Backbone as CSV, one residue per row, in Angstrom:
resi,resn,N_x,N_y,N_z,CA_x,CA_y,CA_z,C_x,C_y,C_z
1,MET,-10.247,-15.685,55.888,-11.925,-15.495,56.113,-12.377,-14.005,56.651
2,GLY,-11.507,-13.771,57.527,-12.026,-12.285,58.047,-12.091,-10.931,57.119
3,VAL,-10.807,-11.051,56.253,-10.406,-9.962,55.797,-11.769,-9.983,54.526
4,GLY,-12.085,-11.172,53.817,-12.949,-11.461,53.102,-14.556,-10.605,53.714
5,SER,-14.685,-11.242,54.782,-15.996,-10.801,55.325,-15.941,-9.378,55.575
6,ALA,-15.003,-8.719,56.236,-14.802,-7.144,56.494,-15.131,-6.749,54.991
7,PHE,-14.642,-7.074,54.088,-14.350,-6.147,52.849,-15.903,-6.708,52.410
8,SER,-16.727,-7.868,52.304,-18.033,-7.804,51.582,-18.970,-7.211,52.389
9,SER,-18.934,-6.900,53.987,-19.785,-6.558,54.678,-19.758,-4.996,54.436
10,LEU,-18.540,-4.397,54.210,-18.688,-2.907,53.547,-19.306,-2.515,52.419
11,ALA,-18.773,-3.620,51.377,-19.267,-3.681,50.087,-21.007,-3.685,49.873
12,ALA,-21.540,-4.512,50.930,-22.934,-4.962,50.920,-23.790,-3.653,50.754
13,ALA,-23.417,-2.362,51.417,-24.136,-1.349,51.340,-24.243,-0.863,49.991
14,ARG,-23.498,-1.387,48.976,-23.731,-0.878,47.545,-24.423,-1.475,46.899
15,LEU,-24.738,-2.685,47.473,-25.760,-3.817,46.561,-27.075,-3.073,46.342
16,PRO,-27.643,-3.093,45.291,-29.047,-2.451,44.878,-30.174,-2.816,45.975
17,MET,-30.917,-1.955,46.297,-32.296,-2.301,47.190,-33.179,-3.295,46.725
18,ARG,-33.218,-3.339,45.491,-33.969,-4.206,44.766,-33.627,-5.903,44.941
19,PHE,-32.216,-5.863,45.543,-31.672,-7.027,45.820,-31.865,-7.290,47.262
20,THR,-33.018,-7.844,47.828,-33.580,-7.755,49.342,-32.466,-8.713,50.116
21,GLN,-32.724,-8.025,51.496,-32.090,-8.958,52.483,-32.172,-10.162,52.559
22,ARG,-33.480,-10.803,52.292,-33.757,-12.264,52.400,-33.303,-12.769,51.084
23,SER,-33.195,-11.995,49.877,-32.420,-12.844,48.716,-31.069,-12.912,48.876
24,ARG,-30.632,-11.777,49.575,-28.870,-11.536,49.686,-28.698,-12.789,50.545
25,LEU,-29.608,-12.858,51.651,-29.270,-13.972,52.901,-29.238,-15.186,52.067
26,VAL,-30.126,-15.725,51.253,-30.401,-16.928,50.538,-28.885,-16.926,49.356
27,VAL,-28.943,-16.080,48.707,-27.793,-16.411,47.519,-26.399,-16.483,48.589
28,PHE,-25.907,-15.502,49.335,-24.790,-15.723,49.922,-24.400,-16.834,50.811
29,ALA,-25.650,-17.402,51.486,-25.434,-18.737,52.228,-25.345,-19.799,51.064
30,ALA,-25.820,-19.624,49.860,-25.693,-20.852,48.907,-24.230,-20.697,48.537
31,ALA,-23.590,-19.558,48.380,-22.372,-19.242,47.979,-21.621,-20.177,49.276
32,LEU,-21.537,-19.798,50.359,-21.063,-20.311,51.531,-21.257,-21.975,51.158
33,PHE,-22.271,-22.153,51.059,-22.279,-23.867,51.102,-21.752,-24.329,49.723
34,LEU,-21.568,-23.647,49.000,-20.577,-24.420,47.670,-19.233,-24.011,47.880
35,LEU,-18.751,-22.874,48.494,-17.214,-22.711,48.720,-16.554,-23.270,50.059
36,ALA,-17.443,-23.475,51.156,-16.549,-24.008,52.197,-16.221,-25.164,52.136
37,PRO,-16.513,-26.355,51.336,-16.241,-27.724,51.381,-15.001,-27.452,50.539
38,LEU,-14.708,-26.734,49.681,-13.660,-26.515,48.972,-12.309,-26.257,49.814
39,MET,-12.205,-25.998,51.254,-11.220,-25.807,52.227,-11.083,-27.353,52.568
40,TYR,-11.762,-28.278,52.297,-11.117,-29.764,52.731,-10.341,-30.082,51.364
41,VAL,-10.729,-29.783,50.360,-9.778,-30.055,48.960,-8.528,-29.403,48.604
42,ALA,-8.422,-28.372,49.413,-7.403,-27.310,48.958,-6.101,-28.013,48.922
43,SER,-5.409,-27.903,48.133,-4.106,-28.725,48.081,-2.757,-28.125,48.551
44,SER,-2.862,-26.947,49.058,-1.796,-26.173,49.273,-2.108,-24.994,50.298
45,PRO,-1.273,-24.308,51.242,-1.853,-23.400,52.193,-1.874,-22.352,51.377
46,LEU,-1.611,-22.107,50.401,-1.980,-20.862,49.424,-3.313,-20.895,48.876
47,ALA,-3.859,-22.196,48.657,-4.898,-22.544,48.065,-6.060,-22.386,49.128
48,LEU,-5.852,-22.709,50.365,-6.657,-22.904,51.450,-6.951,-20.981,51.791
49,GLY,-5.630,-20.590,51.599,-5.751,-19.124,52.068,-7.086,-18.485,50.977
50,ALA,-6.911,-18.757,49.681,-7.426,-18.416,48.731,-9.096,-18.596,48.916
51,VAL,-9.170,-19.816,49.320,-10.801,-20.390,49.630,-11.195,-19.688,50.717
52,ALA,-10.232,-19.652,51.982,-11.185,-18.918,53.010,-11.242,-17.395,52.726
53,LEU,-10.477,-16.517,51.966,-10.843,-15.349,51.500,-11.977,-15.344,50.919
54,ALA,-12.538,-16.401,49.745,-13.528,-16.316,49.061,-14.746,-16.875,50.022
55,THR,-14.625,-17.461,50.900,-15.893,-17.974,51.733,-15.973,-16.840,52.358
56,GLY,-15.224,-15.965,53.073,-15.394,-14.578,53.690,-15.890,-13.762,52.975
57,LEU,-15.687,-13.707,51.532,-16.507,-12.762,50.837,-17.990,-13.110,50.756
58,ALA,-18.348,-14.663,51.094,-19.770,-14.741,50.922,-20.291,-14.619,52.416
59,LEU,-19.251,-14.853,53.489,-19.807,-14.651,54.917,-20.533,-13.374,55.200
60,GLY,-19.691,-12.443,54.777,-20.274,-10.983,55.235,-21.538,-10.629,55.147
61,PRO,-22.112,-10.591,53.954,-23.306,-10.317,53.378,-24.284,-11.451,54.192
62,VAL,-24.059,-12.682,54.474,-24.857,-13.192,55.524,-25.196,-12.818,56.781
63,LEU,-24.123,-12.371,57.236,-24.116,-11.658,58.612,-25.068,-10.392,58.567
64,ILE,-24.626,-9.707,57.679,-25.413,-8.225,57.471,-26.722,-8.846,57.379
65,GLY,-27.200,-9.614,56.438,-28.366,-9.771,56.092,-29.230,-10.529,57.179
66,SER,-28.851,-11.405,58.207,-29.174,-11.749,59.484,-29.582,-10.829,60.255
67,PHE,-28.594,-9.879,60.548,-28.964,-8.790,61.426,-29.730,-7.768,61.016
68,ALA,-29.895,-7.641,59.851,-30.971,-6.729,59.040,-32.296,-7.464,59.165
69,ILE,-32.304,-8.457,58.767,-33.629,-9.122,58.915,-34.257,-9.231,60.273
70,ALA,-33.320,-9.307,61.202,-33.728,-9.444,62.739,-34.233,-8.259,63.001
71,GLU,-33.659,-7.145,62.821,-33.979,-5.881,63.034,-35.360,-5.352,62.454
72,SER,-35.551,-5.780,61.273,-36.998,-5.504,60.659,-38.137,-6.279,60.871
73,VAL,-37.818,-7.448,61.872,-39.012,-7.879,62.300,-39.360,-7.711,63.763
74,THR,-38.118,-7.052,64.198,-38.475,-7.068,66.010,-38.890,-5.729,66.291
75,PRO,-39.828,-5.842,67.267,-40.491,-4.439,67.721,-39.391,-3.536,68.431
76,LEU,-39.719,-2.229,68.202,-38.626,-1.141,68.476,-38.007,-1.441,69.732
77,ALA,-38.860,-1.547,70.921,-38.120,-1.703,72.293,-37.558,-2.958,72.573
78,GLN,-37.382,-3.760,71.650,-36.499,-4.957,71.957,-35.313,-5.270,71.160
79,ILE,-35.137,-4.136,69.987,-33.880,-4.312,69.272,-32.609,-4.573,70.050
80,SER,-32.397,-3.774,71.117,-31.011,-4.175,71.450,-30.880,-5.520,72.097
81,THR,-31.951,-6.021,72.800,-31.762,-7.460,72.988,-31.587,-8.505,72.001
82,VAL,-32.525,-8.289,70.964,-32.298,-9.010,69.966,-30.658,-9.120,69.278
83,MET,-30.421,-7.822,69.102,-29.007,-7.608,68.407,-27.900,-8.315,69.591
84,SER,-28.021,-8.056,70.793,-27.238,-8.660,71.833,-27.367,-10.140,71.716
85,ALA,-28.590,-10.813,71.554,-28.742,-12.288,71.272,-27.994,-12.863,69.756
86,LEU,-28.096,-11.937,68.926,-27.355,-12.381,67.771,-25.822,-12.594,67.631
87,SER,-25.340,-11.087,68.584,-24.073,-11.285,68.745,-23.336,-12.251,69.752
88,THR,-24.197,-12.712,70.687,-23.649,-13.498,71.296,-23.994,-15.202,70.695
89,ALA,-25.070,-15.227,69.756,-25.076,-16.729,68.870,-23.730,-16.870,68.344
90,ILE,-23.473,-15.643,67.782,-22.029,-15.823,66.771,-20.696,-16.287,67.546
91,THR,-20.635,-15.759,68.744,-19.750,-16.068,69.688,-19.985,-17.684,70.032
92,VAL,-21.283,-18.089,70.424,-21.599,-19.080,70.884,-20.946,-20.403,69.907
93,GLY,-21.549,-19.881,68.501,-21.282,-20.824,67.387,-19.998,-20.999,67.170
94,VAL,-19.125,-19.874,67.288,-17.518,-20.140,67.021,-17.043,-21.115,68.158
95,ALA,-17.454,-20.698,69.381,-16.882,-21.911,70.325,-17.464,-23.328,70.414
96,ALA,-18.516,-23.533,69.933,-18.958,-24.697,69.521,-18.489,-25.504,68.387
97,GLY,-17.894,-24.839,67.473,-17.281,-25.058,66.247,-16.153,-25.441,66.734
98,SER,-15.408,-24.466,67.544,-13.799,-25.049,67.930,-13.916,-26.084,68.923
99,SER,-14.843,-26.325,69.806,-14.932,-27.272,70.772,-15.187,-28.507,70.161
100,ILE,-15.598,-28.434,68.768,-15.871,-29.802,68.159,-14.866,-30.037,67.206
101,ALA,-14.084,-29.045,66.491,-13.028,-29.124,65.665,-11.706,-29.979,66.571
102,GLY,-11.518,-29.356,67.822,-10.492,-29.679,68.577,-10.293,-31.347,68.606
103,PRO,-11.355,-32.004,69.118,-11.291,-33.651,69.005,-11.289,-34.212,67.888
104,VAL,-11.947,-33.432,66.663,-11.789,-33.818,65.370,-10.328,-33.886,65.067
105,VAL,-9.499,-32.957,65.294,-8.137,-32.921,64.982,-7.295,-34.019,65.730
106,ASP,-7.649,-34.124,67.062,-7.144,-34.941,67.750,-7.163,-36.457,67.343
107,ARG,-8.417,-36.850,66.696,-8.639,-38.208,66.624,-8.467,-38.358,64.915
108,SER,-8.541,-37.654,64.108,-8.585,-37.896,62.681,-7.625,-36.997,61.945
109,GLY,-7.058,-35.757,62.572,-6.043,-34.905,61.859,-6.825,-33.860,61.585
110,ALA,-5.816,-32.810,61.273,-6.314,-31.259,60.976,-7.332,-31.215,59.568
111,ALA,-6.529,-31.999,58.743,-7.802,-32.074,57.465,-8.952,-32.364,57.522
112,HIS,-9.423,-33.132,58.527,-10.670,-33.636,58.603,-11.600,-32.364,59.388
113,SER,-11.001,-31.395,59.988,-11.465,-30.513,60.624,-12.073,-29.373,59.638
114,LEU,-11.439,-29.630,58.630,-11.840,-28.657,57.398,-13.270,-29.073,56.713
115,LEU,-13.728,-30.203,57.321,-15.163,-30.684,57.063,-16.280,-29.688,57.775
116,LEU,-15.686,-29.172,58.554,-16.995,-28.332,59.637,-17.134,-27.246,58.998
117,PRO,-16.346,-26.439,58.488,-17.057,-25.130,57.701,-18.237,-25.414,56.704
118,GLY,-17.978,-26.691,56.104,-18.982,-27.374,54.883,-20.332,-27.539,55.740
119,ALA,-20.365,-28.284,56.937,-21.511,-28.306,57.780,-22.147,-27.046,58.007
120,ALA,-21.140,-26.100,58.629,-21.794,-25.063,59.132,-22.334,-24.320,57.950
121,ALA,-21.856,-24.527,56.936,-22.364,-23.455,55.826,-23.603,-24.348,55.418
122,ALA,-24.041,-25.639,55.392,-25.174,-26.292,55.094,-26.076,-25.958,56.178
123,LEU,-25.767,-25.802,57.464,-26.897,-25.410,58.533,-27.345,-23.783,57.958
124,CYS,-26.186,-22.899,57.880,-26.757,-21.555,57.490,-27.856,-21.611,56.024
125,LEU,-27.378,-22.249,54.977,-28.296,-22.440,53.723,-29.689,-22.834,54.479
126,VAL,-29.667,-23.951,55.126,-31.242,-24.400,55.627,-31.650,-23.063,56.251
127,ALA,-31.378,-22.656,57.236,-31.723,-21.589,57.790,-32.219,-20.243,56.954
128,ALA,-31.510,-19.943,56.083,-31.908,-19.009,55.160,-33.232,-19.523,54.389
129,LEU,-33.387,-20.486,53.867,-34.298,-21.163,53.182,-35.524,-21.090,53.857
130,VAL,-35.493,-21.646,55.572,-36.541,-21.597,56.484,-37.057,-20.312,56.536
131,ASN,-35.904,-19.252,56.740,-36.515,-17.595,56.723,-37.309,-17.356,55.746
132,VAL,-36.999,-17.876,54.479,-37.862,-17.296,53.495,-39.226,-18.037,53.202
133,GLY,-39.086,-19.273,53.714,-40.381,-20.117,53.784,-41.437,-19.753,55.050
134,VAL,-40.958,-19.060,55.990,-41.597,-18.805,57.061,-42.173,-17.205,56.764
135,ARG,-41.460,-16.647,56.007,-41.915,-15.148,55.286,-42.919,-15.532,54.522
136,ARG,-43.100,-16.603,53.453,-43.954,-16.727,52.839,-45.420,-17.208,53.351
137,ILE,-45.094,-17.848,54.456,-46.545,-18.464,55.276,-47.096,-17.219,56.096
138,ARG,-46.212,-16.248,56.716,-46.745,-15.081,57.072,-47.777,-14.230,56.311
139,ARG,-47.690,-14.344,55.152,-48.066,-13.360,53.929,-49.600,-14.013,53.779
């Protein structure tokens, strides 16, 4: 997932400007929503790796878009604070996901923990759609 995310984050700069950050956020969050559940049904370690790579390709633009949108709506004097908060939120989210996955693995086995990325992707898509909705209301 990390390799795909790194590659797509770098490649995101090559996307056309008419493909706005908000549009990218929704499109790639939807791709995450479609791809992440495939981790649960992957039939082999190789298939799981391929799905993780594909999911990472969708994750990079979501992260880039989130930071870019936050930067665009934040007053200049507060950008450092907002970027720090976003970075911290990523760390807290990973920690929360890990703290949930551990007990799931203990109680139900490793396979069931692979449902959690799909749940996280669903939350990501909802947040992206809310972001677009809030933007429309402000206009």
